[in-house]
Each structure stands twice: as structure tokens, then as C-alpha cells.
N, C-alpha and C positions, 0 to 999 in steps of 0.2 A: 504494500500500500504506500501511497505517496502522501507525505505529511508536511504541512506548513506550520512553523512556529513563529508567532509574532509576539515578541517580548523585548522590552527596552533594557531590562536588567541582564547584563552580559553573562553573569554566572548562571542565572536561572536558564537562560537560553541555551548555553553550552551544555549544562547538565541534562536538560531534556533531550537535546539532540543526541548526546552520547548514549543515553539510555535507549533511545529508539533505534539508533544505528546498530547497537549490539543485538537487538531483536530482529534485525534484518529489514527495517523500514527504510524507504528512500526519504531523506529529510532535506528540506530547504528552510531558510530562516529569513526574518526581516526584523530590523532593530527599531522601527518606529511605525506609527499608524499609517502614514502615507504610503510607505513602501509595502506594508502588509496589505493595504486596501487594493493596490494595483495587482499584487500577486493573487490574492484571494478571489478577485474578480475575474481571473482567467478561466476559472472552472476546471482546472486540471488536478485538483487535490481531492483525495479521498477523505482526509481528516485535516481540519484547521484548528490549531490550539492558539488562542489569543488572550492576552491580558486585556482586562476591561479598561484600564487607565494607561494611556500611551501618549507619547508626544505626537502631535498632529491628530489624525483621525482616531477615534476611540474604538474599543473592542466591539461595541454594538454595531457600528458602521461596517466593520470587517465581517461580523456575523451575517448581517443582511446581504453584503456583497457576495459572500461565499454561498449562501443559500439561493440567491437569485441566479447566479451563474451556473450552479450545479445543485439541484434540489436534493440529490442523494448524498451531498457532502455532510460529514459528521463534524460538528463544531463543539469544541470544549472551551469554556472560558475560565480564565485564571483571575483571581482577585485576592488582594490582601484585606479587602474591606467586605468580608462575607456578611451579608445581611440577607434576610428573607426577600426583601424587595429586589435587590440586584439579581439574585438567583432566579426568582420567578420571572422577572423581566426578560432575562436571557433565555430561559426555557420556553417562554411564550413565543419568542421570536424564532424558535427552532433549534436552540442549543440542545445537544445530547445530554450534557452534564456540566458541572463546574467543579473546580478544585481550588483550594485555598492555599495561600502562602502562610508559613513556610511549607514547601512541598515535601510530601512523603514519597520517596521513590517507590516503596512497596505498593502504596495505594495507587500511584500513577500507573505502574505497570499492570496492576490488577484491572484498572479501568481500561487500559489499552487492550488487554486480553479479551475483555467483554466486547469491546468494539470490533475486534478481529472476528470473534464468534458471530457477532451481529451481521457483519459483512458476509460471512460464509453462508449463513442461513438465508440472507436476502438474495444473494446470487443464486443459490440453489432453488429458492422459491420462484425466481424469475425464469429460470430454465424450465422448471416444471410447468409454470403457467404458459410459457411459450409452446411447450410440447402439447399441453392440453388444448390450447387454442388451435394449433395446427390440426390436431386430431379431430376437433369438433367441426372446424370450418372446411377441412379438405378430406373428409371421410370418403373412402372408396366404397361405393355401394355396388354389390354385384355377387350373386352366387350361381349365375349361369355357368355352363361348362366353359365357354370362351374366356370368361372373366376369372374363373378358378385357375385355369392354365396360366393366364397372364400374371395373376397375383403370386402364383407359385414361383414363376420365373423372377418376378420382382424380389421376392424374399431370398432367392438363391444368389442373385447378383448384387444385391444392395450393399453387402459387406465388402465388396471389392471396388477398386478404383477404375475399373475398365470404363472406357467411353461407351455410352449408350446412345443409340439412335432410335427414337420413337416415331413410328409411322401411324398416322390415323387421320381420318377426315376432320373437317372443322367441327368443333363442338363436342368431340368425343372425350375430352378431358386429358389432353397430353400433359399439361402442366401439373395436374393432380397426380399423375403417375410419376412425374419427375420429382415432385415433392415427397412422394412415398419412398422413392429410392433414397432421397436425402435423409428422411426421418429415420429410416431403418439402418442407416450407416453410422460409422463412428464419427462422422462429420455433423451429426444432427444438431449439435449446440453451436455450430459455426454458421456463417451467413449462407443463405440461399438466395442467389441473385437471378432473377428472371429477365431475359432480354428478348424482345420480338423484333427480328430483322425487318419485318414488313412495315413496322411503325417508324423506325428511325430513317431519316433521309440518308440517301447513299453518301452524300458529301460529309456527313457527320459520323457515320458508323465506325470508322477507324478510330476517331478521337473518343467516342463513347465507350468502345470496348477496350482500347489499349491506353487511353489517356493521352495527354499532350503536355508539353513544356510551356512555360511562360514565353510568349512571343513567337510560338510556333506558326501562327497565322494571324491574320487580322481579327482582333477581338479576343485573342488568347491572353488576357491580362494577368492570369496567374496559372500556376501548375494545376492540372486536373488529373486525378486518379480515375482510371477507367474501371469498367465493370470487372475485369479480370483481377485487378488489384483489390477491389472491394470484396471479391469472393474468396480472397486468400484464406486457406485452411478449410474452406467450405465447398459449395457446389455452385456452378454457373449453368443455367439452363438457357440454351439458345433456341428459340422457337423460329419457325419458318426459315430454317438454315438454307433452303433453296434460294432465298432472296439475298444471301450473302454475296457481295460484289466479287466477281471473278478475279479482279486484280488484287484483292486483299486475301484471297483464300490461301496463298502461300504463307502469309503471316499467321493465319489461324493454324495452319498445318504445323508451323514451328512450335507454337504453344502446345499443341497436342503431343508432339514428339519430344520436345526438350523442356517444356514448362518455362519458357523464357520468351521475352519480347522486348521491344524498345518503344517508348512513348513517341508520339508524333513530335518531330522537331528535337528529339533527344539523342543522346549518344550512349547513355548508361543502359546496360542490359538488366532488365528486371526479372527476377525469378519468382514464380508463384507456385504454391502447393494448392491445386484446385482440381476438383472432379468436374468433367465436362459431360453434360447431357444435352443432346440436340433433338430437334423434332421437325417433322415435315409432313405435309399432307399431299405431296406430289411424289412421283416416281423419280428418285434421284438417279437411278441407273439410266433412265431415258435422257436426263439432262447431261449425264456423262457422255452418252453416245452422240449428243448434239453439240458437244464441246462447250457446254454452258456451266459445267461443274467439273472441278479437277478430279481425275480418277484416283490419284493418290490420297486426296483428302477424303473422298468417298469411302475408300477401304479403311482409312484410319477412323472414321466415324462409325463404320459398320461392324465394329468388333462385337458388340452385343445389340442385335436388332430386336426391337419389341414392336409387335403389331397390336394396335389398340382397336378392337372391333367396333364397327358402327352400331348404333342402337338397334337397327333392324335385325342384326345378327345376335342380339341378346335380349329379345323381347321379354323373356322370363324375369328380367330385372326391373321391368317397368313398375310393378306394384311397390317394390321396396324403394325405388327412386322417388316415386310420387309421395310415399309416406314421409321420406326424408325431407323433401322440399316443402311439404305442408308444415311439418314441425319446425323447419328452419325459419319459416315465415311467421311462426307463432300462430298458425291456424290448424293445429293438430285436431281441434274439435270438429273440423269439417270432414275428417276422414270417416266418421261414423255415418255420414249422409251419402257416401259414395257406394253405389251398387255394382253388381257384376257387369251390367251393361256399360257403365262408365269405363271400367278397365278394358272391356272388350273393344270399345271404340278407340281407346288409346293404342291398343295392340293391333288394330287394323291399319293404322296409319304407318307410313314407312319412315318418318322422321328424317328428312334430309339434313336438318340442322342438329341432329343427334341429341345428346344429353342436354346441351345448352338450350336447344329449342324446347325440350320437355320442361326444363326448369322455367323458361319464359312463359310457357303455357300454364303451368301451375300458378305463376305470379298473376297472370291474367284472370284465372279462375278465382283466386283469392281476392283480387282487386274488385272484380265485378260480381262475385258470388254467383257466377253463372257456370254451372257444371255442364251446361249444354254445349260449351265450347268443344268438349271432347267429341260429341256427335258431329259437330261441324267439321272437325278435322277428318273424322272417319268417312264422311260423305264427300270429302275433297273440296269443301267450300271455304277452307281457310284462305285468308287474303292472298298469301304468297303462293299456296298450292294452286288456287284457282287461276292466278295469273300464269303460272307455268303450264298447268294442264290445258288451259284453253288454247295456248299457243301450240302445244304439241298435238293435242287430240282434236281440236276444233269443236269444243263444246259450245253450246248455245250461249254460255255466259261471255265468252271472249271472242267468238267469231260470228260474223253475220250469217244469218240463215241463207239458204239457197235462193230465197225469194228477195233478198236484199241486194243492193248495189255493192259489189266488192270494191274497196279502195285498192290502189296499186299495192302489190305485195310488200315492197320495201317500206312504203309509207305506213302500212299496217303494223309491220314488225317494229319499226322505230317507235310508233305510238305506244304499243304495248310494253316495249322495253322501258320507255320513259316512265310509264305508269308504275311498273314494278320497282324501278330504281327509286322513284319518288316515295313509294310506300316504304321501302327499306330505310330510306333516310329519315322519314317521319317516325318510324318505329324506334329508331336508334338515336333520336334527338339530334339529327344532322351529323352524326359521327361517322366519318368515312370508313374508318377501320372496322367498326362493328357492322356497318352496313355491308361492307365487302364480305365479311365472314358470314352474314346472314344469307347473302346471295351466292356464297361459295365462289367468289371471284377474287383474283389477286387485287390487292389494293391499287396498284398502278393501273390495272385495266379499268377499274371503276373510275378513277380520276380521269383517264383518257376519254371514257364515254361521257362523263359530265362536261368535259371541255368541248367535245364535239357537239353536244346538245346545247351548248351555251348556258350550262347550269353551274359552271365553276364559280360564278360570282355570288352564289348563295352563301349565307353565313354557315359555313361548314366547319366542323372540328375534326382534328386528327385522332 
């Protein structure tokens, strides 16, 4: 632990510092209130020990600065004027305890031992809380045969640092599987950093992943640590790896092979200890054949391939997923009103948007209290399904009857495409990335279509 001592009496300051250093603490000191205030306000100390009466700023000011800059900082106040009033005042402001002069080395060390135990318990509680939150928020629901096989593989490979490539359609839960691999590994208490290549502009992806030095390019006013550095000792999950720029793939390959890279504009080689998990919804082998993805990088990523089945291949999991989503939304009481017909309707639909679409559907049901939405899906009358099906099959909903005047084919297609894109943007709050996922289109393709249709001027979000 890092400790700051703010004490104007030299002998007291040195005595405390020596006692702490013998116990293995990292110690810094300040001889007056002004210096102590500056140091305490940096937020870099685990423990601050300060006299109440100091030249310059007083101990109460230092206490406030320490707690404001780091709410987890433990503050001990020292006073030769021990009164109930001063002790209560300091404790009310967040002091952990106070000690009186003349100091008793035995009592001081006993107090520091208590603080050390307090820190250990708090750190362990934080770890347990994080694990519990991750388990609650990212539970993998599924007992169907395809999911049982997948989860068995996850358990078998989680403890190893092999690179994993997850393949699955949009909405199948690729990040959930990546998190499960992380949580079941020895890296579980270290960072899990998720990166989506489709969301980061190509011009920024190198800087975002590998970092940059100050002055590396216009606007680089300070050094920036990239995602790989932030994931040190933990796991980095790179989604939509097929969107990773071809000219940067050799740099990613070096990280996978050597666990080393250089920041943009830098000379120093940075070493990282990180597990890499990637995901894609496209056929990477096809991209390799088309020279759009490096073959050596593909084989480096493909050490442990995992296939995440679409929801239509694991229909048996729908009841459990539905139950989970209702309870997650605090609407578990609605489950008792759902009959067999409701579940049959859900299991009749083919779910092109997979688990994400199912969750969105449950959200709509909860928001509207309309369980009839399931029947609408089964009948193919869902907004998105209707738009697609009418174009493909020529239903009365989307295509004029034979008695009507047909518009030119291209005009009709463009009109319907615009309707479907508009619907997707409306459903996602004008969010291009989410709309592209809903339509199962690459983000760049959707942007191109919006530009061609003159819709790029809309208030859109990335």
C-alpha cells in the first residue's frame, strides 16, 4: 500500500515513516499543509496520515482533498489536542480513525494492521461483487444439444491461453461466450476489454488498439494507451475481426505471435500479457481466398474455433431464454399468463436476429403488455419480417396485386429498401451500428445506401 505522511514535526514524521517502511509500505512525506494538500489531492495514496494542526493548510483540508480525489483513501488524523469535538469532526468528514501524541508505536502498528485487513476484505468483496454481476448480467442460457456441446468446449479451453475464434450470426451472443471464456480462466479478476472493429473508423483503429505517442499526428496532444495495453494481464475481445484493415493485420499478427507492438509514432516496443479472443459473422476463409484477409493471420486466429449456433438451431432454449428476459426486466409475474400457444408461436418463427431479437421482442411485450406480438411474429406480420417476405415472396402486403399498375422494378425495390432501412433506424433510435446489425448488413454498406438515398444528412448516431 502507498502511504502519505503529512507532519511538520520532523521526529514524528521520520518515526512513522521508518515504522511503515519496515512493514513493507511505500511511504512519501510532506512537512507542511500546502505540500501535503497538493500530494493528497493527487488521488494516488491508499492511506493518508495527517496532523490536524500544520503550517499552511490544516489537516481537515488535507482530509477533504484526499477523500475527494480518491473516495477509497483511508485517512488517519494525528492530534496533540485530543478532544471529542476534533475527533468527531474528522470522523464525520470521512476519517478512518485518529491517534494522539505522544505516539505509541505499538498502537500505531496495530491500527495499520487493521487497515491492511480492511483493504484485503474490501478488495476481495469487490472481486466477488464483480464476479456476481458478470454472472447475473451475462448468464449463458441454453440446455439444447448444440449449446451443451459449445459450453463443454468453453469449459475445456477456458483455462488455456490459446487464441479463440468465435463464429456466429448477428445477435447470437458472441461477446457473452467471450466473457464466459474470460470468467472461467485464471484471468477472471483482470480486465476484459471488448472492441468492435465495425464501430471504430478505419483511420483510428490502429491508435485505438495499439495506442499513440504525444505528437504522433494532428490532435495527439498526449500519450494514449490502446486497448491492448489496457487489457494487460486480462483478455481482449475483438469483434467483427473481418473489418480489421488489411494493412494493419501484420501488426495484429505480431501481437499474437510475440505479444509485442509499438505505439503509433513511437519507437519503444511494448510487451503485453493478454489473451486474444476474436469473433466474426462472415466466412473468413472466403475472405482469405479473395485476398481480403491475411492467410497467416487467419490460421493464427483459428487455433480454437467455436461455432455459436443461431437461435433457429436451438429452439428448445426459447422457453428458458424468455423466462430469463422477463425476470431480467423485472416482469417475472407475467410468465404465469403465458400459455403453450405463446411459446409455440415463438418457436414457429425463424429469428433472423437471433437471441438479440428475442430479447427485443420480450422488451416489446413487457412495454406494451401485448403477448399477441408472438402470434404476429409466427404469422410473418412482424414489421421487419413483413418487409423482407413481401419483397421475396410477393405477398399482398408488399407487392401490388395483378390487377394493379406495377411500378418499374428498380423503383419498387428502392422504395421498399428505403422503407425497411427507415424502420430499422427508427427502431434503433437512429443508431447506424445497431440498425446495421438488425438488418444483418455491414455497417459500411448501410452508410453507403443512406448516402445514395440522400439520407446521410439525418441526425444519425454511430
